[in-house]
Jmol script that loads the backbone (N, CA, C; Angstrom):
load data "model"
ATOM      1  N   MET A   1       4.214  24.454  -7.259  1.00  0.00           N
ATOM      2  CA  MET A   1       3.810  23.075  -7.459  1.00  0.00           C
ATOM      3  C   MET A   1       2.294  23.034  -7.533  1.00  0.00           C
ATOM      4  N   ASN A   2       1.774  22.222  -8.444  1.00  0.00           N
ATOM      5  CA  ASN A   2       0.330  22.104  -8.554  1.00  0.00           C
ATOM      6  C   ASN A   2      -0.133  20.752  -7.978  1.00  0.00           C
ATOM      7  N   CYS A   3      -1.425  20.539  -7.980  1.00  0.00           N
ATOM      8  CA  CYS A   3      -1.991  19.319  -7.372  1.00  0.00           C
ATOM      9  C   CYS A   3      -1.534  18.055  -8.083  1.00  0.00           C
ATOM     10  N   GLN A   4      -1.436  18.110  -9.392  1.00  0.00           N
ATOM     11  CA  GLN A   4      -1.026  16.925 -10.151  1.00  0.00           C
ATOM     12  C   GLN A   4       0.414  16.519  -9.792  1.00  0.00           C
ATOM     13  N   GLU A   5       1.304  17.481  -9.708  1.00  0.00           N
ATOM     14  CA  GLU A   5       2.692  17.183  -9.331  1.00  0.00           C
ATOM     15  C   GLU A   5       2.770  16.644  -7.909  1.00  0.00           C
ATOM     16  N   PHE A   6       2.003  17.233  -7.010  1.00  0.00           N
ATOM     17  CA  PHE A   6       1.995  16.802  -5.613  1.00  0.00           C
ATOM     18  C   PHE A   6       1.501  15.355  -5.505  1.00  0.00           C
ATOM     19  N   THR A   7       0.418  15.058  -6.197  1.00  0.00           N
ATOM     20  CA  THR A   7      -0.155  13.703  -6.172  1.00  0.00           C
ATOM     21  C   THR A   7       0.822  12.698  -6.765  1.00  0.00           C
ATOM     22  N   PHE A   8       1.468  13.067  -7.855  1.00  0.00           N
ATOM     23  CA  PHE A   8       2.440  12.155  -8.475  1.00  0.00           C
ATOM     24  C   PHE A   8       3.593  11.846  -7.525  1.00  0.00           C
ATOM     25  N   LEU A   9       4.091  12.844  -6.845  1.00  0.00           N
ATOM     26  CA  LEU A   9       5.194  12.626  -5.902  1.00  0.00           C
ATOM     27  C   LEU A   9       4.808  11.639  -4.808  1.00  0.00           C
ATOM     28  N   HIS A  10       3.586  11.762  -4.300  1.00  0.00           N
ATOM     29  CA  HIS A  10       3.159  10.896  -3.199  1.00  0.00           C
ATOM     30  C   HIS A  10       2.823   9.486  -3.667  1.00  0.00           C
ATOM     31  N   THR A  11       2.194   9.346  -4.819  1.00  0.00           N
ATOM     32  CA  THR A  11       1.784   8.011  -5.263  1.00  0.00           C
ATOM     33  C   THR A  11       2.924   7.223  -5.859  1.00  0.00           C
ATOM     34  N   SER A  12       3.933   7.876  -6.397  1.00  0.00           N
ATOM     35  CA  SER A  12       5.036   7.155  -7.013  1.00  0.00           C
ATOM     36  C   SER A  12       6.119   6.774  -6.009  1.00  0.00           C
ATOM     37  N   GLY A  13       6.020   7.256  -4.795  1.00  0.00           N
ATOM     38  CA  GLY A  13       7.007   6.941  -3.778  1.00  0.00           C
ATOM     39  C   GLY A  13       8.259   7.796  -3.879  1.00  0.00           C
ATOM     40  N   GLN A  14       8.232   8.831  -4.698  1.00  0.00           N
ATOM     41  CA  GLN A  14       9.403   9.676  -4.878  1.00  0.00           C
ATOM     42  C   GLN A  14       9.519  10.742  -3.814  1.00  0.00           C
ATOM     43  N   PHE A  15       8.473  10.965  -3.053  1.00  0.00           N
ATOM     44  CA  PHE A  15       8.501  12.028  -2.056  1.00  0.00           C
ATOM     45  C   PHE A  15       9.526  11.744  -0.960  1.00  0.00           C
ATOM     46  N   GLU A  16       9.614  10.477  -0.542  1.00  0.00           N
ATOM     47  CA  GLU A  16      10.572  10.119   0.510  1.00  0.00           C
ATOM     48  C   GLU A  16      12.010  10.286   0.044  1.00  0.00           C
ATOM     49  N   GLU A  17      12.249  10.053  -1.258  1.00  0.00           N
ATOM     50  CA  GLU A  17      13.601  10.158  -1.783  1.00  0.00           C
ATOM     51  C   GLU A  17      13.892  11.513  -2.427  1.00  0.00           C
ATOM     52  N   ALA A  18      12.900  12.398  -2.432  1.00  0.00           N
ATOM     53  CA  ALA A  18      13.069  13.702  -3.081  1.00  0.00           C
ATOM     54  C   ALA A  18      14.065  14.566  -2.310  1.00  0.00           C
ATOM     55  N   GLY A  19      14.668  15.451  -3.038  1.00  0.00           N
ATOM     56  CA  GLY A  19      15.632  16.359  -2.417  1.00  0.00           C
ATOM     57  C   GLY A  19      14.922  17.425  -1.604  1.00  0.00           C
ATOM     58  N   TRP A  20      15.706  18.218  -0.911  1.00  0.00           N
ATOM     59  CA  TRP A  20      15.130  19.235  -0.028  1.00  0.00           C
ATOM     60  C   TRP A  20      14.404  20.318  -0.817  1.00  0.00           C
ATOM     61  N   LEU A  21      14.832  20.596  -2.042  1.00  0.00           N
ATOM     62  CA  LEU A  21      14.178  21.628  -2.833  1.00  0.00           C
ATOM     63  C   LEU A  21      12.770  21.195  -3.232  1.00  0.00           C
ATOM     64  N   THR A  22      12.620  19.953  -3.619  1.00  0.00           N
ATOM     65  CA  THR A  22      11.305  19.435  -3.995  1.00  0.00           C
ATOM     66  C   THR A  22      10.373  19.423  -2.781  1.00  0.00           C
ATOM     67  N   ARG A  23      10.895  19.007  -1.636  1.00  0.00           N
ATOM     68  CA  ARG A  23      10.070  19.010  -0.420  1.00  0.00           C
ATOM     69  C   ARG A  23       9.710  20.422  -0.006  1.00  0.00           C
ATOM     70  N   LEU A  24      10.618  21.356  -0.243  1.00  0.00           N
ATOM     71  CA  LEU A  24      10.358  22.753   0.078  1.00  0.00           C
ATOM     72  C   LEU A  24       9.240  23.315  -0.796  1.00  0.00           C
ATOM     73  N   LYS A  25       9.151  22.852  -2.025  1.00  0.00           N
ATOM     74  CA  LYS A  25       8.078  23.284  -2.923  1.00  0.00           C
ATOM     75  C   LYS A  25       6.748  22.612  -2.569  1.00  0.00           C
ATOM     76  N   ALA A  26       6.819  21.365  -2.119  1.00  0.00           N
ATOM     77  CA  ALA A  26       5.596  20.602  -1.861  1.00  0.00           C
ATOM     78  C   ALA A  26       4.915  21.021  -0.560  1.00  0.00           C
ATOM     79  N   GLU A  27       5.683  21.371   0.435  1.00  0.00           N
ATOM     80  CA  GLU A  27       5.099  21.669   1.756  1.00  0.00           C
ATOM     81  C   GLU A  27       4.148  22.862   1.747  1.00  0.00           C
ATOM     82  N   PRO A  28       4.488  23.990   1.130  1.00  0.00           N
ATOM     83  CA  PRO A  28       3.513  25.099   1.102  1.00  0.00           C
ATOM     84  C   PRO A  28       2.240  24.734   0.360  1.00  0.00           C
ATOM     85  N   HIS A  29       2.384  23.937  -0.704  1.00  0.00           N
ATOM     86  CA  HIS A  29       1.179  23.534  -1.429  1.00  0.00           C
ATOM     87  C   HIS A  29       0.289  22.669  -0.560  1.00  0.00           C
ATOM     88  N   ARG A  30       0.897  21.758   0.184  1.00  0.00           N
ATOM     89  CA  ARG A  30       0.110  20.890   1.086  1.00  0.00           C
ATOM     90  C   ARG A  30      -0.612  21.725   2.147  1.00  0.00           C
ATOM     91  N   LEU A  31       0.046  22.758   2.646  1.00  0.00           N
ATOM     92  CA  LEU A  31      -0.569  23.596   3.686  1.00  0.00           C
ATOM     93  C   LEU A  31      -1.717  24.437   3.127  1.00  0.00           C
ATOM     94  N   ILE A  32      -1.615  24.839   1.875  1.00  0.00           N
ATOM     95  CA  ILE A  32      -2.640  25.682   1.270  1.00  0.00           C
ATOM     96  C   ILE A  32      -3.806  24.874   0.727  1.00  0.00           C
ATOM     97  N   CYS A  33      -3.518  23.764   0.079  1.00  0.00           N
ATOM     98  CA  CYS A  33      -4.547  22.993  -0.650  1.00  0.00           C
ATOM     99  C   CYS A  33      -5.177  21.935   0.256  1.00  0.00           C
ATOM    100  N   ARG A  34      -6.433  22.081   0.518  1.00  0.00           N
ATOM    101  CA  ARG A  34      -7.141  21.144   1.407  1.00  0.00           C
ATOM    102  C   ARG A  34      -7.230  19.752   0.783  1.00  0.00           C
ATOM    103  N   GLN A  35      -7.450  19.671  -0.530  1.00  0.00           N
ATOM    104  CA  GLN A  35      -7.565  18.372  -1.197  1.00  0.00           C
ATOM    105  C   GLN A  35      -6.245  17.594  -1.130  1.00  0.00           C
ATOM    106  N   CYS A  36      -5.152  18.292  -1.357  1.00  0.00           N
ATOM    107  CA  CYS A  36      -3.846  17.606  -1.292  1.00  0.00           C
ATOM    108  C   CYS A  36      -3.480  17.232   0.131  1.00  0.00           C
ATOM    109  N   ARG A  37      -3.883  18.043   1.095  1.00  0.00           N
ATOM    110  CA  ARG A  37      -3.652  17.716   2.499  1.00  0.00           C
ATOM    111  C   ARG A  37      -4.404  16.453   2.872  1.00  0.00           C
ATOM    112  N   ASN A  38      -5.668  16.361   2.447  1.00  0.00           N
ATOM    113  CA  ASN A  38      -6.459  15.159   2.698  1.00  0.00           C
ATOM    114  C   ASN A  38      -5.884  13.950   1.968  1.00  0.00           C
ATOM    115  N   PHE A  39      -5.441  14.181   0.723  1.00  0.00           N
ATOM    116  CA  PHE A  39      -4.847  13.092  -0.047  1.00  0.00           C
ATOM    117  C   PHE A  39      -3.609  12.548   0.638  1.00  0.00           C
ATOM    118  N   ALA A  40      -2.742  13.419   1.096  1.00  0.00           N
ATOM    119  CA  ALA A  40      -1.514  12.986   1.759  1.00  0.00           C
ATOM    120  C   ALA A  40      -1.846  12.201   3.033  1.00  0.00           C
ATOM    121  N   HIS A  41      -2.836  12.650   3.776  1.00  0.00           N
ATOM    122  CA  HIS A  41      -3.247  11.943   4.995  1.00  0.00           C
ATOM    123  C   HIS A  41      -3.794  10.562   4.659  1.00  0.00           C
ATOM    124  N   ASN A  42      -4.701  10.490   3.687  1.00  0.00           N
ATOM    125  CA  ASN A  42      -5.285   9.199   3.296  1.00  0.00           C
ATOM    126  C   ASN A  42      -4.232   8.262   2.710  1.00  0.00           C
ATOM    127  N   ASN A  43      -3.320   8.800   1.931  1.00  0.00           N
ATOM    128  CA  ASN A  43      -2.270   8.002   1.340  1.00  0.00           C
ATOM    129  C   ASN A  43      -1.375   7.384   2.433  1.00  0.00           C
ATOM    130  N   ALA A  44      -1.079   8.150   3.452  1.00  0.00           N
ATOM    131  CA  ALA A  44      -0.272   7.639   4.563  1.00  0.00           C
ATOM    132  C   ALA A  44      -1.016   6.524   5.311  1.00  0.00           C
ATOM    133  N   GLN A  45      -2.312   6.689   5.507  1.00  0.00           N
ATOM    134  CA  GLN A  45      -3.095   5.663   6.189  1.00  0.00           C
ATOM    135  C   GLN A  45      -3.157   4.374   5.374  1.00  0.00           C
ATOM    136  N   ILE A  46      -3.394   4.506   4.081  1.00  0.00           N
ATOM    137  CA  ILE A  46      -3.465   3.320   3.219  1.00  0.00           C
ATOM    138  C   ILE A  46      -2.115   2.618   3.185  1.00  0.00           C
ATOM    139  N   SER A  47      -1.049   3.362   3.113  1.00  0.00           N
ATOM    140  CA  SER A  47       0.298   2.767   3.110  1.00  0.00           C
ATOM    141  C   SER A  47       0.553   2.000   4.401  1.00  0.00           C
ATOM    142  N   ALA A  48       0.131   2.548   5.543  1.00  0.00           N
ATOM    143  CA  ALA A  48       0.320   1.873   6.819  1.00  0.00           C
ATOM    144  C   ALA A  48      -0.507   0.590   6.889  1.00  0.00           C
ATOM    145  N   ILE A  49      -1.719   0.618   6.384  1.00  0.00           N
ATOM    146  CA  ILE A  49      -2.578  -0.557   6.377  1.00  0.00           C
ATOM    147  C   ILE A  49      -1.961  -1.654   5.504  1.00  0.00           C
ATOM    148  N   LEU A  50      -1.516  -1.275   4.312  1.00  0.00           N
ATOM    149  CA  LEU A  50      -0.920  -2.263   3.402  1.00  0.00           C
ATOM    150  C   LEU A  50       0.380  -2.826   3.961  1.00  0.00           C
ATOM    151  N   ARG A  51       1.181  -1.990   4.604  1.00  0.00           N
ATOM    152  CA  ARG A  51       2.424  -2.462   5.215  1.00  0.00           C
ATOM    153  C   ARG A  51       2.123  -3.471   6.327  1.00  0.00           C
ATOM    154  N   SER A  52       1.112  -3.177   7.135  1.00  0.00           N
ATOM    155  CA  SER A  52       0.732  -4.096   8.214  1.00  0.00           C
ATOM    156  C   SER A  52       0.211  -5.413   7.653  1.00  0.00           C
ATOM    157  N   TYR A  53      -0.595  -5.340   6.607  1.00  0.00           N
ATOM    158  CA  TYR A  53      -1.133  -6.551   5.980  1.00  0.00           C
ATOM    159  C   TYR A  53      -0.008  -7.389   5.377  1.00  0.00           C
ATOM    160  N   HIS A  54       0.951  -6.731   4.740  1.00  0.00           N
ATOM    161  CA  HIS A  54       2.086  -7.435   4.155  1.00  0.00           C
ATOM    162  C   HIS A  54       2.898  -8.141   5.247  1.00  0.00           C
ATOM    163  N   GLU A  55       3.130  -7.478   6.362  1.00  0.00           N
ATOM    164  CA  GLU A  55       3.869  -8.092   7.460  1.00  0.00           C
ATOM    165  C   GLU A  55       3.109  -9.272   8.041  1.00  0.00           C
ATOM    166  N   THR A  56       1.789  -9.176   8.113  1.00  0.00           N
ATOM    167  CA  THR A  56       0.980 -10.283   8.608  1.00  0.00           C
ATOM    168  C   THR A  56       1.086 -11.479   7.681  1.00  0.00           C
ATOM    169  N   LEU A  57       1.043 -11.242   6.385  1.00  0.00           N
ATOM    170  CA  LEU A  57       1.155 -12.340   5.431  1.00  0.00           C
ATOM    171  C   LEU A  57       2.537 -12.992   5.493  1.00  0.00           C
ATOM    172  N   GLN A  58       3.552 -12.229   5.776  1.00  0.00           N
ATOM    173  CA  GLN A  58       4.895 -12.774   5.870  1.00  0.00           C
ATOM    174  C   GLN A  58       5.059 -13.673   7.100  1.00  0.00           C
ATOM    175  N   ARG A  59       4.318 -13.386   8.152  1.00  0.00           N
ATOM    176  CA  ARG A  59       4.414 -14.170   9.397  1.00  0.00           C
ATOM    177  C   ARG A  59       3.628 -15.478   9.325  1.00  0.00           C
ATOM    178  N   LEU A  60       2.590 -15.545   8.492  1.00  0.00           N
ATOM    179  CA  LEU A  60       1.754 -16.738   8.418  1.00  0.00           C
ATOM    180  C   LEU A  60       2.518 -17.883   7.776  1.00  0.00           C
ATOM    181  N   GLU A  61       2.316 -19.077   8.309  1.00  0.00           N
ATOM    182  CA  GLU A  61       2.918 -20.264   7.730  1.00  0.00           C
ATOM    183  C   GLU A  61       1.932 -20.859   6.738  1.00  0.00           C
ATOM    184  N   PRO A  62       2.415 -21.351   5.618  1.00  0.00           N
ATOM    185  CA  PRO A  62       1.500 -21.962   4.655  1.00  0.00           C
ATOM    186  C   PRO A  62       0.907 -23.251   5.233  1.00  0.00           C
ATOM    187  N   THR A  63      -0.361 -23.453   5.016  1.00  0.00           N
ATOM    188  CA  THR A  63      -1.028 -24.647   5.513  1.00  0.00           C
ATOM    189  C   THR A  63      -1.422 -25.502   4.323  1.00  0.00           C
ATOM    190  N   PRO A  64      -1.389 -26.824   4.498  1.00  0.00           N
ATOM    191  CA  PRO A  64      -1.785 -27.695   3.378  1.00  0.00           C
ATOM    192  C   PRO A  64      -3.288 -27.567   3.124  1.00  0.00           C
ATOM    193  N   PRO A  65      -3.717 -27.824   1.914  1.00  0.00           N
ATOM    194  CA  PRO A  65      -5.146 -27.730   1.618  1.00  0.00           C
ATOM    195  C   PRO A  65      -5.920 -28.795   2.378  1.00  0.00           C
ATOM    196  N   ARG A  66      -7.142 -28.457   2.740  1.00  0.00           N
ATOM    197  CA  ARG A  66      -7.993 -29.402   3.457  1.00  0.00           C
ATOM    198  C   ARG A  66      -9.033 -29.955   2.491  1.00  0.00           C
ATOM    199  N   TYR A  67      -9.276 -31.224   2.615  1.00  0.00           N
ATOM    200  CA  TYR A  67     -10.261 -31.876   1.755  1.00  0.00           C
ATOM    201  C   TYR A  67     -11.504 -32.124   2.587  1.00  0.00           C
ATOM    202  N   SER A  68     -12.643 -32.027   1.929  1.00  0.00           N
ATOM    203  CA  SER A  68     -13.893 -32.231   2.652  1.00  0.00           C
ATOM    204  C   SER A  68     -14.172 -33.711   2.883  1.00  0.00           C
ATOM    205  N   GLU A  69     -13.662 -34.572   2.010  1.00  0.00           N
ATOM    206  CA  GLU A  69     -13.862 -36.006   2.156  1.00  0.00           C
ATOM    207  C   GLU A  69     -12.500 -36.688   2.179  1.00  0.00           C
ATOM    208  N   PRO A  70     -12.428 -37.831   2.812  1.00  0.00           N
ATOM    209  CA  PRO A  70     -11.161 -38.564   2.805  1.00  0.00           C
ATOM    210  C   PRO A  70     -10.790 -38.953   1.356  1.00  0.00           C
ATOM    211  N   ILE A  71      -9.536 -39.042   1.097  1.00  0.00           N
ATOM    212  CA  ILE A  71      -9.079 -39.355  -0.266  1.00  0.00           C
ATOM    213  C   ILE A  71      -9.508 -40.762  -0.679  1.00  0.00           C
ATOM    214  N   SER A  72      -9.660 -41.694   0.244  1.00  0.00           N
ATOM    215  CA  SER A  72     -10.013 -43.070  -0.116  1.00  0.00           C
ATOM    216  C   SER A  72     -11.398 -43.175  -0.732  1.00  0.00           C
ATOM    217  N   ARG A  73     -12.274 -42.224  -0.564  1.00  0.00           N
ATOM    218  CA  ARG A  73     -13.615 -42.273  -1.136  1.00  0.00           C
ATOM    219  C   ARG A  73     -13.634 -41.926  -2.625  1.00  0.00           C
ATOM    220  N   TYR A  74     -12.593 -41.342  -3.116  1.00  0.00           N
ATOM    221  CA  TYR A  74     -12.560 -40.988  -4.527  1.00  0.00           C
ATOM    222  C   TYR A  74     -12.322 -42.253  -5.351  1.00  0.00           C
ATOM    223  N   PRO A  75     -13.004 -42.396  -6.462  1.00  0.00           N
ATOM    224  CA  PRO A  75     -12.817 -43.622  -7.270  1.00  0.00           C
ATOM    225  C   PRO A  75     -11.417 -43.619  -7.893  1.00  0.00           C
ATOM    226  N   SER A  76     -10.840 -44.787  -7.933  1.00  0.00           N
ATOM    227  CA  SER A  76      -9.531 -44.895  -8.556  1.00  0.00           C
ATOM    228  C   SER A  76      -9.702 -45.138 -10.045  1.00  0.00           C
ATOM    229  N   ARG A  77      -8.783 -44.689 -10.808  1.00  0.00           N
ATOM    230  CA  ARG A  77      -8.877 -44.835 -12.268  1.00  0.00           C
ATOM    231  C   ARG A  77      -7.925 -45.923 -12.762  1.00  0.00           C
ATOM    232  N   PHE A  78      -7.308 -46.660 -11.878  1.00  0.00           N
ATOM    233  CA  PHE A  78      -6.346 -47.656 -12.314  1.00  0.00           C
ATOM    234  C   PHE A  78      -6.911 -49.021 -12.247  1.00  0.00           C
TER     235      PHE A  78
END
end "model"
wireframe off; spacefill off
backbone 0.3
color backbone group
């Protein structure tokens, strides 16, 4: 396995669903290649951050927009 294949597996989300043979090919490359090892680590951190942010957004309740001035001060057009 080369760096391009390793990166594609991790960024496309196929690594988690990959079979044991693909994982068996990827693991020695990760152990040997420092760049791919760093990439896998950074990719896992970014995924965790985005997952946490997504969960936070799901918990927030939508709030109505706030106006700086009361609505009665706006001129009516009727």
